[in-house]
N, C-alpha and C positions, 0 to 999 in steps of 0.2 A: 625484441622488435622495437621497443621504445627507444633504445639506444640508436638503432639504425635510423629512425625518423629524426632524432635529434641531430645526428650526423648530417643527414640530407638537408635539414633546415640550416645548419651552420654553413655548409657548403653553398647553399643558395644565397645566404646573406653575403658572403664574400663575392660571389659571382655578380649579383645584382648591384653591389656597391661599385662595381667597375663595369657595368653591363655595356656601356657605350663602346668599350674596346672589346669586351669578351664576346658579345653577340654580333659583332661585325668582323669576325675573323676572316682574313682573306683566304679564299679557297680556289680562286681562278685567276688567270692572268688578266690584268687591267689595261685598257688602252691608254695612250698618252693623254694628258689633260693640260689645260692652261694652269700655270703656276699659281698657287694659292696666295692670298693676301697675308701679310703679317699684321700684327696688332697696330702698327704705325702707318700702314699703307693708306688706309682711308683718311687718316688725319692729314697726310701729305696731299692727297687728291682733293681734299676739301678746302685747301688754301684759296683765298680770293685771288683772282687773276692779277698778274704783274702789270704795272704801267708800261714797262719796257723790258722784255727778257734780256738777259746778259749772256754774251758769248763766254763760255768757260772751256778750259782745256784740262784734261785729267791725263797726266803721263803715267802715274803709277799710284795705286792705292792698294797696298799689298799686306800680306801677313808678316808682321815684324816680331812675332813671338818666337819663331824658330822651334816651336814645339811639334812633337810627333805624337800620334795616337798611342795611348798607354794600353797595354794588354797585360794579362796575368804574368806572363813570363818575360817582361821587359817592355820593348816598344817596337813599332813597325816603322817602315819608311813612309807611311802615309801621314800627312800632316794633320794636326789636330783641328785646324779650321780650313775653310775653303780658300783656294788661291785665286778665286775669281772676284776679289774685292773691287777691282776697277770696273768690271762689267756691271756689278751690282750698283755701284755708285752712279755710273752713266745712266742706267735705267731709272734710278731714283730722281736724278736731275731732269730727265726727260718727262717723267710722270708729274713732277711738280708744276711744270709749265712756266717756271721762273727763269730757266736757263736754256741756252742753246748749246748743247754739248758739241765739241769739236774733236775729231779723231786725232789723238796724239799717241795712244799706246802703241800702235803699229804704224808709226809715221813712215818708216822705210818702205813698207808695202804700198802705202798711199803715194809716196814720191816716185817709186818705180812705175806704178800704173800711170801716173800723170806724165812721166817721161815717154812711156809708150804711146800715150794719146797724142802728146805734143809732136813726136816724130812722125806719127801717122798723119796728122793734120798737115805737117809741113810737106810731106810727099803728095798729099791730096791737093794742097793749094798749088804746088808747083806744076803738077801734071794735069789736074782736072778742073779745079774750081778756085780761081784766084781770090774770090770773095768769101771764102770760108772764114768764119770768125775765129779768133785765137782762143785758146783755153783760158777761162776766167781765173783770176788769182785765188789762192787759198784764203779762207777766212782766218783772221787772227783773233786771239782771245784777249779780253780785258782782264780776266781773272784766271789764275791757275789754282786748282784745288789739289791739295796735298794731304798726306796723313796715312793712316792705315790702322790695322788691328794691332794694338800694342799689348794686349794681355788676354790670356785665356786661362782662368783659374778653375781648377777642378776640386770637387769635394769641399766647397766652402761651407756647406751645411749638409749633414747626413743625419739620418734618424730612422726610427721605425717603432713598431710595436707588434707583439705576437702573444699567443696563448695556446696552450695545449692541455686538454683534460680527457683522460680515459680514451686515448687514441684518436681524439678529434682535435684538430688545431688549425690555426691559420696565422698569417703574419702580413704586415704591410711595411714596406721600406720606401724611402725617398732619398734623393740626392739632388743638390743644386750646384751647378757650375756657373761661371760668369764670363762673358766676353766683353771687352772694352775697346772702343774705337775713338780715335781723334780725327778731326777734320778741320783744316785751316784754309782760308782764302787769302791768296797772295796777289797783289796788284802787279800787273805786267809792266806798268809804266815806270814804277820806281822800286819794285821789289818789296814794298811794305806788306807785312802780314796784317791784314785788315781785321780778321776775326778768327778765333779758334774755339771750337766746341768739343765737348767731351761727353760721351754717352756710354752707359754700360747696360747690359741686358743679361738677366739670369736665365739659365737653361735647366729645366726641371726633368728629372727621371723618376718614375714610380714603378714599383713592383708589388703586386698583391697575389698571394697564393693561399690555398687551403688544402688540407689533407685529412684522410680518414684511414685509420689502421685498427682493425678489430677482428678477433676470432668470433665469428657468429655461431659456429657449431664446432664440434670436435673435428679437428683436422680440416676445418673450413675457414680460410682467412679471407677477409674482405679488405682490400686496400684501394683507395682512390685518391687522386690528387689533381688539382687544377690550379691555374694561375694566369696572370696577365702582366705584361711589362709594357710600359709606355715611356718612350724617350722623345723629348722635344728635339726636332732636327736642328743641328748646329747651323746649317746653311740658312734656315729660316730665321733663327735668332740673329745671325749676322746681318741678314737682309733687314730685319727689324731695326737693329742698331744703326745701320747706315741711313735708312729712311728717316729715322728720328733725328740723326745728326744733320741731314739736309734740311729738314723742317726747322730745326733750331737755328741753323745758319741763316736761313731766310728771315726768320723773325728778328734775330739779333741784328741782321743787316738793316731791317726796317727801323729798329730802335736807334741805330747809329746813323740813320738817314743816308745809307749807301744806295738804297733803292726804295720803291714805294709800290703800293697797290693801286689799281685803277680807281678805287673808291676814295683815295686821298687821305687826309689827316684823320678823319673820324674813324675809318676802317682800320687805319694803321694803329691808332691809339688803342682801339678795342682789342686788336690782335696781340699787341705787345702786353697789355694789361693781363689778358688771359694767360699768356706765356709766363710772365713774371710770377703770377700766383702759382702756377703749376711747378715752376722751377724752385720756388721757395719751399714748397711741400716736398719735392724730391730731395733737395739739399738737407732737409730736416729729418729724412727717413734713414734710419740706421739699419744694421744687419738684423735679419728676422723681421723686417718691416716695422721695427720699433720707431716711434716718432719722437724726434728730439725737440726739446723745448728750451730755448735760451732764457735764462732767468738771471737778472742782475740784482734783484731785491735782496737785502741782507736781513730783513725783519719780516715777521708775519704775526698776525693775530688770529687765533682760532676759537671757534665755538663748536661744541659737539654735545650730543645727547645719546643716551642709550640705556642699557640695562646693567644691573649689578646682581651677582649671585654669590651668596655667602658660602663659606666652606669652613665651618667651625665645629662646635660641640653638639649642636642640635641636629636631629635627623631631618626635620622639615626645613627645606631650603627653597624659598620662593624667589622669583625674579623681582627685584626692586628697580627703582629708577636711578639714573646717573646723569648729571649735567656738569659740563666743564668749560672753563675759560682758560686760554693758554697763550703765552707769548714765546716766540722762537727767535733766537739770534743765530744767524748762519756764519760759520767760519769756513770759507771755501765752499766747494760744491757738495762735499760728502758729509760734513759734520755740522751739527748745530746743537745748541744748548737750549733747553726749554724750561719755563717756570709755569706750572699749572695749578689752578685752584679748582677743586671738585666738590660738589655736593652729591651725596649718595644715601641710599636707604638700604639698610640690612634688614631683610624680612625673613624671619624664621617662624612665621605664622603666629599662633597664639602664644608661643613660648617666648619670643623676643622680637621686638620691632622698634627700630630707632633710626634717627637721622644723624649722619656724620658729615664732617667736612674734612678735606685733606689738602695738603700742600705738597707738591711733588717737584723735585729738581731732577731733570733727566738729561742724559747725553744721547743724541740720536744720530744714527748712521744711515744714510740713503744708499741703497745698493746700486741703483741706476739713476743718478741725479739729473741727467739730461734727457730722460725719457718722459713721454707724456704720461705713462703709467709707471709709477716708481714705488717699489716696495721699500720698507724701512724697518729697522729694529731700534729699540731704545731700552734704557735701563737707568736706574738712579735711586737715591734715597728720598725719603719723604716722611711725613707724619700725618696721623689721622686723629681728629679731635671729636669727642662726643659732644653733640649739641643737645642740651637739655632745655625743655620748655615746660616748666611747672605751670599749673593752672593759675590764671590770674596774674602772672608775672611775665616779665620780658624774657627773651631767649638768653640763656647763659651757657657758657662752655664748661664741659666736664673734664673727664680724663683725656690726656694726650698720650698717644702711643707712637713709637717710632717704627718705621717699616722700610722695606725696599720693594721696588716694583720693576717689572720687565715686561716687554710686549713686542708685538709685531704688527705691522700695518701695511696698507696699500693706499697710495694717493694718486688720484687722476686729476691732471691739470686741465681745467676747462679753458684757461687762458694763462698768460704769464703772471697774472695777479690773483687768480682764484683757483684753488684746488679743493677737490672733494676727497675726504679720507675715510677709511674704514680701519678700525684697529681693535685689537683684543689684548688684554694684559692680565697678569696675575700679581696680586699684592700680598706680600708675606709680612705679617705683623709680628713684631718681637714681643708678643704677649699672648697669653691664653685667656685674657679677661675682656677681650673686645666685645663678646656677646654676653657679658655679665656672668659667665660661669666658667669654672676651671674644671676640665675633665681630660684626663690622659696627659701624655707628655708633649703632644704636638701643639704648636702655637696656632692661632687662628689665621685663616687665609680668606681672601675674597677675590672675585674676578670682575673685571669691567669689560664690556664690549660696547663700542660706540661708533656713530656716524657723524661726521662734522664737516665744516668748511674752514679753510685757511685763506686769509687775505694777505697778500705780499706787498710790501712797500719799502721805499728807501727813505731814510731820515735825512 
């Protein structure tokens, strides 16, 4: 019975972890509803009003990927993304309030209808009303908006986790796709491409399931399973990317002084400053939402403190202190050489307690050198010196021992000049006399763990 309760608890955990989807399962037909907003719709609607809306024409904003939906046994004749890009773009232009969209996608239909109206008016004028006004001319556009969906990448990130124990288990999986659009504004007076913007949007799919399989009695089997899958609509992601592209085109047009808000220069400058800040953050974000940091400094000074744990011949091993000063010289983005001086205390309780100093020369390799959070590994030779302080006399140096050290660490860059680092290392001494006693065949070791700051600068 206890196993049954555990199974129910585990199933409940998986259900409530995705309860928004699981507890709102569709059971009945739903009526039509107004289309939902994307993540960028409200941002587009919140733009300040334009000083003078611009007439724009959109002939075609189409799917340029040529991709079809992938299925397990090949592909279908259904396209991977919506073919209604022009309609979405016109809606976004209308919602922004900055443009007056002009019908150009089905210009033949418009021209045919105008010819019918014109012929009808001519007959009406000739036979009934000579004063009937003529058909007004078509609006013409100052800008043509071109572009399209240029990329739809699937499975750019996939992953998941799962576990099963004694017939009870569950798993969670996810997948990310990405859609990319380009939008450009072309002047109808001379054909100049005034501005081009590029926007990408990720599309998330998630699946969570749980199962229970157990013999509860002789010839009595209990089996249960449940799960939920959630897929972000591709159409909504495409709408989001197009609306973001329209927003960016408007702000970059303000920056180039092609148009302006009703509020004038003050509102323009504020809008452009916010956009530039957001754009710099977007351009510095890498895959998996890793934040890129551009660093040009070739030198750094570091200070750190932490603890030391001996691993020698004594059973008692207490945590002592460790302090370090360090200079790093960088050769490219990945590799640097460092020279460090360390003061540390080896504490074996009443059996042995002493202060040492060490000098280390390390080669360090950064695994993700352009990320804000960058792991690194290092190794190199060094030497450790016994610091002796007899009573009533000055500090003097005792025995010197050679060693090697290696370690791993993680550095978080607060800015281009300041980084916070956490590291741990093992020091292997080429002697068994470090703690003043020789016992066994193994040499003495000790470990350092520290937290510190690095300051980066150029000479």
